C-alpha positions, 0 to 999 in steps of 0.5 A, a space after each residue: 227820733 225826730 222826723 225830718 221834713 224832707 227836701 223842698 226841691 221837688 215842690 219848687 221844681 213842680 211849682 216852677 213848672 206850673 208857673 211856666 205852663 200857666 204863662 204859656 197857656 196865657 200866651 196861647 189864649 192871647 194868640 188865639 183871641 187876637 187876629 193875625 197880621 195880614 200876609 203881604 202879597 206880590 210886591 211887584 204888582 203892589 208897586 205897579 198898582 201904587 204907581 197907578 194910584 200916584 197917577 190918579 192922585 196927580 190927576 185929581 190934584 190938577 183939577 184944583 178941587 177941594 173935597 171936604 168929608 164929614 163923617 157921621 158921629 152917631 149912626 142911626 139904624 139905617 147906617 152912617 151918613 157921610 157928607 162930601 162937599 166938592 168945591 172948584 178952585 174958585 170955591 163954587 160947588 161942583 155938580 154932576 158928580 157920582 162915585 163910590 165910598 169904600 170904608 175899610 178897617 185895618 183890624 177886621 175886614 168883615 167890617 168893611 163896607 161900600 156905598 155910592 156917593 149921590 148928589 144932595 140938594 145943595 150944589 157941590 154937596 153929596 152924601 153916602 149912606 154906610 151900613 156900618 156894623 161897628 163904629 171905629 177907625 175906617 180908611 175911606 177911599 173916595 172916588 168921584 167920576 163925572 168931572 173932567 178927570 176922576 177924583 180919588 183920595 184916601 183918608 182916615 176917620 173915626 166914624 160912628 164914635 160920639 165926640 
């Protein structure tokens, strides 16, 4: 008498379950190794704060200044020097300013850095030394005080990334 091989269904079911468990383990690994999206806070307070930002930007635009920012390409061991040039509406360098530079990353807030903006030797030129932990894309919040009104803007730059 010939011995039958048996039904393949138990092995097919076991293989299918093993594949599903493997896919789920991969999805859990992806979820654990990637940061979560930040939770949204108070909408009303955020809207009121943004209204103040809009007013500050309108006051900054009324100054007629042209502010150029040059982030460093390759940081040294001290950090990354960011150069800020401020010109008035006639193209002359604006002197007597001081301020702050906040560099924020969207992915890891532990990499956010702040620095003071200080005058350089050239009229209208200022610099800030950011002690970066890692190069990447940063949103730079620039605040300049000492003029007729506070100047404020936010810009996104790739800092410390070689070109």
